[in-house]
All heavy atoms as an XYZ file, in Angstrom:
725
protein
N      37.368     27.781    -57.381
C      37.332     27.163    -58.684
C      35.993     26.337    -58.916
O      35.554     26.228    -60.031
C      38.425     26.203    -58.931
C      39.779     26.981    -59.112
C      40.883     25.985    -59.528
C      42.089     26.759    -59.976
N      43.135     25.899    -60.475
N      35.437     25.833    -57.806
C      34.229     25.033    -58.012
C      32.968     25.850    -58.088
O      31.936     25.397    -58.446
C      34.088     23.999    -56.926
S      33.786     24.687    -55.285
N      33.068     27.152    -57.820
C      31.946     28.058    -57.921
C      31.050     27.996    -56.786
O      29.883     28.580    -56.807
N      31.393     27.341    -55.671
C      30.480     27.363    -54.501
C      30.890     28.322    -53.517
O      32.178     28.651    -53.389
C      30.601     25.913    -53.837
C      30.078     24.765    -54.713
C      30.417     23.421    -54.005
C      28.596     24.879    -54.846
N      29.947     28.852    -52.800
C      30.314     29.765    -51.679
C      31.056     28.990    -50.605
O      30.847     27.775    -50.412
C      28.997     30.334    -51.014
N      31.883     29.736    -49.834
C      32.684     29.064    -48.816
C      31.860     28.320    -47.818
O      32.150     27.223    -47.454
C      33.597     30.183    -48.131
C      34.618     30.740    -49.064
C      34.241     29.540    -46.826
C      35.620     29.806    -49.572
N      30.744     28.908    -47.442
C      29.863     28.268    -46.378
C      29.287     26.982    -46.970
O      29.184     25.984    -46.290
C      28.687     29.151    -45.963
O      28.033     29.637    -47.095
C      29.301     30.380    -45.145
N      28.870     26.980    -48.251
C      28.333     25.756    -48.826
C      29.457     24.744    -48.981
O      29.134     23.508    -48.734
C      27.798     26.144    -50.346
O      26.719     26.959    -50.237
N      30.571     25.077    -49.398
C      31.697     24.173    -49.501
C      32.107     23.586    -48.225
O      32.314     22.347    -48.025
C      32.893     24.897    -50.156
C      34.095     24.026    -50.509
C      33.671     22.901    -51.524
C      35.124     24.856    -51.151
N      32.181     24.401    -47.123
C      32.500     23.895    -45.821
C      31.487     22.892    -45.379
O      31.904     21.822    -44.838
C      32.629     25.113    -44.834
O      33.610     25.991    -45.285
C      32.918     24.604    -43.421
N      30.198     23.145    -45.531
C      29.127     22.276    -45.120
C      29.270     20.948    -45.892
O      29.160     19.904    -45.321
C      27.767     22.872    -45.388
O      27.664     24.080    -44.681
C      26.599     21.995    -44.915
N      29.491     21.037    -47.173
C      29.642     19.821    -47.978
C      30.818     18.941    -47.500
O      30.744     17.719    -47.444
C      29.734     20.196    -49.439
C      29.782     19.018    -50.447
S      30.103     19.506    -52.125
C      28.918     20.744    -52.418
N      31.977     19.638    -47.254
C      33.163     18.869    -46.856
C      32.960     18.311    -45.423
O      33.388     17.137    -45.230
C      34.340     19.864    -46.812
C      34.844     20.284    -48.227
C      35.937     21.321    -48.099
C      35.313     19.141    -49.052
N      32.308     18.970    -44.560
C      31.946     18.392    -43.215
C      31.154     17.195    -43.359
O      31.352     16.132    -42.711
C      31.266     19.391    -42.366
C      32.235     20.534    -41.851
C      31.472     21.592    -41.105
O      30.197     21.623    -41.016
O      32.189     22.476    -40.544
N      30.058     17.168    -44.300
C      29.245     16.064    -44.497
C      30.029     14.877    -45.055
O      29.887     13.741    -44.649
C      28.175     16.468    -45.480
C      26.777     16.082    -44.874
C      25.659     16.399    -45.809
N      25.390     17.806    -45.856
C      25.128     18.624    -46.906
N      24.994     17.947    -48.071
N      24.831     19.842    -46.792
N      30.935     15.160    -46.012
C      31.743     14.129    -46.599
C      32.698     13.518    -45.601
O      32.940     12.302    -45.606
C      32.538     14.705    -47.836
C      31.695     15.020    -48.971
S      32.607     15.880    -50.339
C      33.525     14.430    -50.971
N      33.247     14.365    -44.716
C      34.145     13.884    -43.691
C      33.335     12.982    -42.647
O      33.852     11.853    -42.369
C      34.854     14.998    -42.921
C      35.901     14.530    -41.957
C      36.621     15.725    -41.352
O      36.093     16.810    -41.247
O      37.800     15.499    -41.027
N      32.174     13.392    -42.287
C      31.339     12.632    -41.460
C      30.951     11.298    -42.023
O      30.797     10.275    -41.252
C      30.085     13.422    -40.978
C      30.416     14.530    -40.109
O      31.487     14.607    -39.429
N      29.601     15.533    -40.077
N      30.814     11.251    -43.305
C      30.465      9.968    -44.012
C      31.754      9.125    -44.280
O      31.592      7.968    -44.893
C      29.752     10.292    -45.329
C      28.388     10.890    -45.142
C      27.793     11.374    -46.417
O      28.360     11.237    -47.511
N      26.584     11.875    -46.284
N      32.819      9.600    -43.914
C      34.100      8.829    -44.100
C      34.599      8.852    -45.544
O      35.356      7.893    -45.901
N      34.269      9.898    -46.302
C      34.659      9.955    -47.699
C      35.976     10.774    -47.879
O      36.678     10.542    -48.813
C      33.597     10.551    -48.545
C      32.222      9.809    -48.575
C      31.210     10.557    -49.292
C      32.491      8.398    -49.200
N      36.265     11.634    -46.963
C      37.535     12.426    -47.103
C      38.138     12.535    -45.669
O      37.532     12.334    -44.656
C      37.235     13.864    -47.568
C      36.382     14.724    -46.596
C      36.722     13.895    -48.969
C      36.293     16.186    -46.903
N      39.462     12.809    -45.687
C      40.139     13.097    -44.468
C      40.823     14.461    -44.664
O      41.229     14.759    -45.707
C      41.153     11.957    -44.160
O      42.101     11.909    -45.172
N      40.937     15.197    -43.657
C      41.671     16.530    -43.658
C      42.931     16.418    -42.910
O      43.003     15.840    -41.807
C      40.742     17.582    -42.952
C      39.442     17.734    -43.597
C      38.707     18.894    -42.842
N      37.247     18.789    -43.060
C      36.507     19.945    -43.189
N      37.033     21.085    -43.146
N      35.264     19.731    -43.434
N      43.971     16.992    -43.516
C      45.266     16.927    -42.888
C      45.848     18.366    -43.015
O      45.856     18.916    -44.174
C      46.314     15.950    -43.558
C      47.621     16.000    -42.974
C      45.595     14.522    -43.447
N      46.305     18.925    -41.903
C      46.939     20.266    -41.973
C      48.302     20.178    -42.717
O      49.104     19.236    -42.376
C      47.144     20.880    -40.580
C      47.510     22.248    -40.528
C      47.438     22.908    -39.160
O      47.578     22.219    -38.195
N      47.261     24.209    -39.143
N      48.600     21.076    -43.541
C      49.855     21.076    -44.329
C      50.982     21.273    -43.367
O      50.927     22.130    -42.480
C      49.771     22.252    -45.375
O      51.087     22.442    -45.972
N      52.027     20.543    -43.537
C      53.250     20.691    -42.697
C      53.975     21.856    -43.175
O      54.795     22.393    -42.307
C      54.036     19.438    -42.793
C      53.418     18.196    -42.169
C      54.267     16.951    -42.326
O      55.477     17.027    -42.595
O      53.730     15.874    -42.044
N      53.887     22.306    -44.412
C      54.681     23.477    -44.890
C      54.000     24.809    -44.723
O      54.672     25.753    -44.684
C      55.096     23.241    -46.370
O      53.890     23.072    -47.125
C      55.978     21.964    -46.461
N      52.612     24.741    -44.673
C      51.838     25.960    -44.565
C      50.650     25.683    -43.677
O      49.719     25.084    -44.064
C      51.412     26.433    -46.013
C      50.795     27.790    -45.938
O      50.350     28.272    -44.859
O      50.591     28.421    -46.990
N      50.756     26.092    -42.431
C      49.687     25.764    -41.479
C      48.397     26.452    -41.733
O      47.398     26.056    -41.163
C      50.187     26.214    -40.052
C      51.436     25.524    -39.517
C      51.176     23.976    -39.507
C      52.460     23.316    -39.035
N      52.327     21.824    -39.124
N      48.344     27.394    -42.729
C      47.075     27.963    -43.093
C      46.267     27.031    -44.004
O      45.128     27.207    -44.233
C      47.319     29.281    -43.827
C      48.065     30.435    -43.010
C      48.434     31.495    -43.827
N      49.455     31.115    -44.847
C      49.973     31.794    -45.786
N      49.565     33.049    -45.936
N      50.886     31.314    -46.591
N      46.918     26.080    -44.601
C      46.249     25.163    -45.549
C      45.840     23.860    -44.850
O      46.571     23.322    -44.031
C      47.215     24.837    -46.621
C      47.608     26.025    -47.587
C      48.502     25.512    -48.672
C      48.874     26.645    -49.586
N      49.806     26.209    -50.665
N      44.757     23.395    -45.292
C      44.235     22.054    -44.930
C      44.139     21.262    -46.249
O      43.491     21.656    -47.183
C      42.851     22.144    -44.267
O      42.919     22.947    -43.072
C      42.288     20.798    -43.920
N      44.760     20.110    -46.209
C      44.792     19.210    -47.356
C      43.612     18.272    -47.246
O      43.369     17.686    -46.180
C      46.088     18.565    -47.472
C      47.333     19.413    -47.552
C      48.664     18.643    -47.507
C      47.336     20.405    -48.754
N      42.990     17.966    -48.353
C      41.887     16.988    -48.432
C      42.277     15.748    -49.126
O      42.874     15.903    -50.253
C      40.628     17.593    -49.053
C      40.195     18.956    -48.411
C      39.004     19.613    -49.273
C      39.637     18.644    -46.960
N      41.966     14.626    -48.690
C      42.295     13.329    -49.329
C      41.090     12.500    -49.336
O      40.349     12.416    -48.384
C      43.389     12.646    -48.531
C      44.763     13.363    -48.554
C      45.023     14.164    -47.482
C      45.584     13.255    -49.602
C      46.279     14.895    -47.471
C      46.798     13.988    -49.588
C      47.138     14.811    -48.545
N      40.840     11.772    -50.473
C      39.795     10.777    -50.501
C      40.174      9.556    -49.782
O      41.344      9.145    -49.732
C      39.518     10.429    -51.962
C      38.964     11.442    -52.895
C      38.836     10.951    -54.336
C      37.630     11.969    -52.434
N      39.201      9.037    -49.058
C      39.488      7.797    -48.273
C      39.327      6.617    -49.127
O      38.825      6.665    -50.318
C      38.548      7.694    -47.087
O      37.196      7.564    -47.602
C      38.579      8.898    -46.136
N      39.651      5.405    -48.660
C      39.489      4.150    -49.363
C      38.022      3.937    -49.677
O      37.602      3.473    -50.699
C      40.072      2.952    -48.575
C      41.540      2.945    -48.528
C      42.168      2.846    -49.881
O      41.645      2.117    -50.769
O      43.198      3.559    -50.195
N      37.177      4.347    -48.713
C      35.699      4.193    -48.974
C      35.245      5.019    -50.209
O      34.483      4.553    -50.989
C      34.923      4.721    -47.696
C      33.444      4.625    -47.810
C      32.782      5.157    -46.537
C      31.246      5.090    -46.697
N      30.623      5.636    -45.441
N      35.798      6.246    -50.322
C      35.465      7.027    -51.465
C      36.025      6.433    -52.793
O      35.327      6.423    -53.793
C      35.969      8.469    -51.292
N      37.213      5.946    -52.716
C      37.801      5.335    -53.924
C      37.015      4.120    -54.314
O      36.830      3.922    -55.497
C      39.228      4.930    -53.713
C      40.244      6.108    -53.735
N      40.540      6.798    -54.875
C      40.914      6.711    -52.682
C      41.423      7.716    -54.551
N      41.677      7.685    -53.286
N      36.453      3.419    -53.338
C      35.654      2.223    -53.664
C      34.382      2.515    -54.394
O      33.755      1.733    -55.055
C      35.315      1.449    -52.346
N      33.916      3.821    -54.288
C      32.614      4.172    -54.843
C      32.827      4.711    -56.278
O      31.842      4.953    -56.974
C      31.975      5.385    -54.007
C      31.468      4.980    -52.601
C      31.106      6.197    -51.884
C      30.392      3.960    -52.756
N      34.043      4.817    -56.781
C      34.372      5.371    -58.097
C      33.605      4.590    -59.222
O      33.039      5.213    -60.073
C      35.814      5.414    -58.334
C      36.185      6.051    -59.748
C      37.643      6.169    -59.951
C      38.025      6.881    -61.205
N      37.105      6.935    -62.371
N      33.653      3.266    -59.187
C      32.949      2.563    -60.204
C      31.488      2.797    -60.283
O      30.879      3.040    -61.377
N      30.819      2.911    -59.123
C      29.401      3.238    -59.048
C      29.136      4.688    -59.626
O      28.243      4.892    -60.325
C      28.913      3.087    -57.607
C      27.456      3.312    -57.400
C      26.981      3.121    -56.010
O      27.746      2.472    -55.209
O      25.887      3.612    -55.645
N      30.073      5.585    -59.176
C      29.866      7.008    -59.666
C      30.003      7.049    -61.167
O      29.231      7.707    -61.802
C      30.906      7.844    -58.973
C      30.985      9.213    -59.674
C      30.131     10.218    -59.276
C      31.962      9.439    -60.671
C      30.188     11.503    -59.890
C      32.011     10.700    -61.275
C      31.150     11.708    -60.897
O      31.253     12.936    -61.554
N      31.080      6.365    -61.732
C      31.268      6.364    -63.126
C      30.039      5.772    -63.881
O      29.690      6.357    -65.008
C      32.533      5.607    -63.486
C      33.818      6.391    -63.084
O      33.714      7.541    -62.807
O      34.786      5.718    -63.012
N      29.506      4.715    -63.374
C      28.297      4.126    -64.003
C      27.117      5.077    -64.054
O      26.493      5.212    -65.019
C      27.944      2.855    -63.216
O      26.766      2.252    -63.713
N      26.852      5.720    -62.857
C      25.763      6.699    -62.867
C      25.928      7.835    -63.763
O      25.072      8.319    -64.482
C      25.530      7.192    -61.381
C      24.483      8.316    -61.355
C      24.956      6.050    -60.540
N      27.224      8.333    -63.740
C      27.592      9.455    -64.633
C      27.451      9.078    -66.081
O      26.909      9.875    -66.930
C      29.052      9.846    -64.324
O      29.420     11.019    -65.126
N      27.841      7.928    -66.500
C      27.723      7.474    -67.895
C      26.228      7.370    -68.245
O      25.822      7.750    -69.383
C      28.395      6.139    -68.071
C      29.917      6.188    -68.072
O      30.426      7.318    -68.129
O      30.574      5.168    -67.819
N      25.423      6.830    -67.423
C      23.995      6.640    -67.605
C      23.340      8.014    -67.791
O      22.517      8.275    -68.654
C      23.335      5.917    -66.479
C      21.838      5.642    -66.727
C      21.227      4.768    -65.666
O      21.941      4.232    -64.760
O      19.982      4.579    -65.726
N      23.675      9.001    -66.897
C      23.068     10.369    -67.023
C      23.504     10.945    -68.377
O      22.751     11.616    -69.007
C      23.530     11.174    -65.823
C      22.918     10.791    -64.539
S      21.105     10.756    -64.516
C      20.708     12.422    -64.852
N      24.749     10.795    -68.739
C      25.328     11.385    -69.979
C      24.574     10.762    -71.177
O      24.202     11.548    -72.077
N      24.223      9.500    -71.095
C      23.548      8.913    -72.286
C      22.092      9.420    -72.289
O      21.477      9.447    -73.437
C      23.584      7.369    -72.160
O      22.819      6.887    -71.109
N      21.482      9.761    -71.143
C      20.141     10.330    -71.171
C      20.160     11.700    -71.740
O      19.337     12.028    -72.676
C      19.558     10.300    -69.710
C      19.315      8.878    -69.258
C      18.272     11.114    -69.649
C      19.050      8.694    -67.738
N      20.912     12.631    -71.209
C      20.861     13.997    -71.609
C      21.602     14.325    -72.949
O      21.321     15.335    -73.562
C      21.102     15.057    -70.539
C      22.450     14.954    -69.798
C      23.650     15.338    -70.415
C      22.466     14.551    -68.488
C      24.814     15.265    -69.713
C      23.607     14.527    -67.802
C      24.817     14.764    -68.412
O      25.947     14.734    -67.698
N      22.387     13.470    -73.399
C      23.065     13.682    -74.737
C      22.472     12.719    -75.822
O      23.061     12.626    -76.844
C      24.562     13.483    -74.699
C      25.301     14.572    -73.959
C      26.306     14.284    -73.015
C      25.042     15.904    -74.224
C      26.999     15.298    -72.419
C      25.737     16.936    -73.626
C      26.718     16.643    -72.768
O      27.413     17.698    -72.121
N      21.378     12.122    -75.520
C      20.747     11.229    -76.534
C      20.462     11.964    -77.841
O      19.869     13.019    -77.872
C      19.365     10.732    -75.951
C      18.696      9.725    -76.827
C      17.403      9.211    -76.255
C      16.734      8.243    -77.170
N      15.481      7.790    -76.585
N      20.945     11.382    -78.887
C      20.710     12.007    -80.211
C      21.720     13.006    -80.557
O      21.726     13.571    -81.704
N      22.599     13.379    -79.696
C      23.702     14.394    -80.050
C      24.921     13.695    -80.674
O      25.261     12.599    -80.221
C      24.186     15.009    -78.708
C      23.236     16.120    -78.274
C      22.058     15.749    -77.581
C      23.606     17.453    -78.235
C      21.233     16.780    -77.067
C      22.802     18.360    -77.737
C      21.554     18.083    -77.167
N      25.510     14.286    -81.586
C      26.812     13.803    -82.141
C      27.909     14.285    -81.218
O      27.797     15.155    -80.420
C      27.020     14.433    -83.534
O      27.345     15.768    -83.465
N      29.055     13.626    -81.356
C      30.267     13.977    -80.530
C      30.559     15.462    -80.772
O      30.939     16.146    -79.862
C      31.446     13.090    -80.812
C      31.272     11.696    -80.309
C      31.197     11.645    -78.778
O      31.860     12.422    -78.130
O      30.408     10.820    -78.309
N      30.450     15.912    -81.987
C      30.756     17.315    -82.298
C      29.849     18.249    -81.631
O      30.234     19.267    -81.109
C      30.673     17.495    -83.841
C      31.025     18.908    -84.278
C      30.846     19.177    -85.803
O      31.118     18.152    -86.507
O      30.540     20.266    -86.199
N      28.507     17.845    -81.579
C      27.541     18.693    -80.884
C      27.792     18.819    -79.401
O      27.700     19.868    -78.810
C      26.077     18.168    -81.189
C      25.584     18.369    -82.584
C      24.302     17.671    -82.851
O      24.163     16.475    -82.422
O      23.398     18.298    -83.525
N      28.151     17.608    -78.857
C      28.442     17.601    -77.427
C      29.688     18.453    -77.093
O      29.638     19.239    -76.157
C      28.755     16.128    -76.960
C      27.450     15.315    -77.089
C      29.281     16.095    -75.519
C      27.672     13.823    -76.949
N      30.733     18.365    -77.877
C      31.861     19.144    -77.702
C      31.608     20.708    -77.836
O      32.035     21.478    -76.967
C      32.923     18.819    -78.783
O      33.342     17.481    -78.560
C      34.210     19.700    -78.597
N      30.809     21.027    -78.872
C      30.439     22.409    -79.098
C      29.583     22.931    -77.857
O      29.829     24.087    -77.434
C      29.665     22.594    -80.404
C      29.737     23.974    -81.000
C      29.310     24.012    -82.472
N      27.986     23.463    -82.659
C      27.733     22.509    -83.579
N      28.592     21.987    -84.279
N      26.498     22.007    -83.662
N      28.658     22.143    -77.437
C      27.763     22.551    -76.323
C      28.598     22.724    -75.082
O      28.438     23.813    -74.379
C      26.725     21.384    -76.102
C      25.855     21.627    -74.788
C      25.015     22.689    -74.803
C      25.937     20.739    -73.816
C      24.179     22.810    -73.625
C      25.185     20.945    -72.688
C      24.294     21.956    -72.624
N      29.483     21.838    -74.773
C      30.292     22.030    -73.534
C      31.274     23.178    -73.670
O      31.523     23.825    -72.638
C      31.038     20.715    -73.252
C      30.087     19.606    -72.851
C      30.769     18.227    -72.632
O      31.934     18.079    -72.884
O      30.058     17.398    -71.949
N      31.772     23.490    -74.943
C      32.552     24.732    -75.053
C      31.749     25.935    -74.802
O      32.258     26.853    -74.209
C      33.171     24.744    -76.513
C      34.277     23.763    -76.716
C      34.648     23.534    -78.124
O      33.963     24.135    -79.140
O      35.684     22.907    -78.426
N      30.476     25.950    -75.192
C      29.599     27.089    -74.984
C      29.343     27.281    -73.472
O      29.423     28.341    -72.965
C      28.292     26.961    -75.704
S      28.399     27.168    -77.478
N      29.082     26.195    -72.801
C      28.943     26.208    -71.316
C      30.179     26.770    -70.646
O      30.040     27.545    -69.665
C      28.513     24.769    -70.806
C      27.145     24.319    -71.111
C      27.014     22.883    -70.506
C      26.078     25.192    -70.597
N      31.314     26.353    -71.119
C      32.562     26.887    -70.576
C      32.747     28.351    -70.749
O      33.068     29.083    -69.836
C      33.797     26.110    -71.167
C      35.042     26.360    -70.383
O      35.037     26.253    -69.057
O      36.044     26.627    -70.961
N      32.299     28.845    -71.862
C      32.348     30.296    -72.158
C      31.363     31.010    -71.277
O      31.757     32.111    -70.771
C      32.065     30.488    -73.629
C      33.183     30.206    -74.577
C      32.797     30.346    -76.008
N      32.377     31.723    -76.340
C      31.784     32.004    -77.448
N      31.528     31.125    -78.380
N      31.354     33.270    -77.709
N      30.182     30.425    -71.074
C      29.227     31.119    -70.095
C      29.790     31.165    -68.706
O      29.744     32.126    -68.081
C      27.922     30.361    -70.202
C      27.188     30.487    -71.580
C      27.053     30.762    -68.985
C      26.019     29.583    -71.700
N      30.419     30.035    -68.270
C      31.008     30.008    -66.966
C      32.096     31.063    -66.864
O      32.112     31.840    -65.789
C      31.596     28.637    -66.646
C      32.275     28.517    -65.221
C      33.027     27.233    -65.146
N      34.036     26.971    -66.149
C      35.234     27.610    -66.165
N      35.593     28.449    -65.280
N      36.068     27.375    -67.179
N      32.956     31.238    -67.822
C      33.996     32.215    -67.753
C      33.370     33.620    -67.792
O      33.884     34.539    -67.060
C      34.989     32.029    -68.957
C      35.840     30.849    -68.804
C      36.691     30.657    -69.986
C      37.603     29.384    -69.867
N      38.365     29.128    -71.090
N      32.384     33.883    -68.533
C      31.674     35.179    -68.541
C      31.153     35.528    -67.173
O      31.207     36.684    -66.708
C      30.528     35.195    -69.522
C      31.044     35.221    -71.041
O      32.240     35.489    -71.213
N      30.166     34.899    -71.887
N      30.534     34.537    -66.540
C      30.053     34.753    -65.180
C      31.085     35.012    -64.196
O      30.947     35.846    -63.299
C      29.167     33.572    -64.755
C      27.800     33.366    -65.528
C      27.191     32.062    -65.107
C      26.884     34.529    -65.234
N      32.207     34.340    -64.343
C      33.335     34.627    -63.408
C      33.870     36.016    -63.604
O      34.177     36.613    -62.582
C      34.425     33.501    -63.653
C      34.109     32.177    -63.145
C      35.210     31.169    -63.496
O      36.132     31.511    -64.286
O      35.097     30.030    -63.045
N      34.045     36.357    -64.819
C      34.478     37.815    -65.111
C      33.548     38.811    -64.555
O      33.896     39.822    -63.968
C      34.663     38.001    -66.607
C      35.856     37.281    -67.145
C      35.945     37.436    -68.634
O      35.377     38.397    -69.246
O      36.730     36.609    -69.264
N      32.230     38.581    -64.762
C      31.199     39.500    -64.234
C      31.260     39.614    -62.674
O      31.112     40.653    -62.138
C      29.858     39.022    -64.738
C      28.651     39.787    -64.113
C      28.247     41.045    -64.480
C      27.843     39.391    -63.024
N      27.199     41.366    -63.677
C      27.008     40.507    -62.734
C      27.890     38.296    -62.213
C      26.003     40.381    -61.744
C      26.893     38.175    -61.150
C      26.023     39.276    -60.992
N      31.422     38.415    -62.102
C      31.522     38.370    -60.652
C      32.655     39.157    -60.064
O      32.560     39.816    -58.974
C      31.541     36.921    -60.135
C      31.392     36.729    -58.665
C      31.393     35.310    -58.279
O      31.878     34.483    -58.888
N      30.730     35.049    -57.165
N      33.767     39.215    -60.773
C      34.939     39.937    -60.359
C      34.789     41.467    -60.441
O      35.376     42.221    -59.696
C      36.198     39.473    -61.199
C      36.605     38.136    -60.875
C      37.807     37.673    -61.800
C      38.207     36.275    -61.535
N      39.293     35.847    -62.459
N      33.882     41.882    -61.345
C      33.751     43.305    -61.546
C      32.754     43.979    -60.622
O      32.174     43.413    -59.775
C      33.283     43.629    -63.009
O      32.022     42.969    -63.274
């Protein structure tokens, strides 16, 4: 769903685990699954993340109306779906 290759995702998750941001727990009902949970350290960073995200949004959406932002994001979503369909074929 995130559009990353398994190897990229695995590397990213290992890094996040090493930094104490996530914990992995094997599912009790399905041993093939590994569940991921954010740690308290990760939750504590949410405010900082939101602040940076808001600042970036104000930079790249400067001068855009709410309608333009919505329309742009809808177009990006359509492009993503087109790429997913193409990848499946």
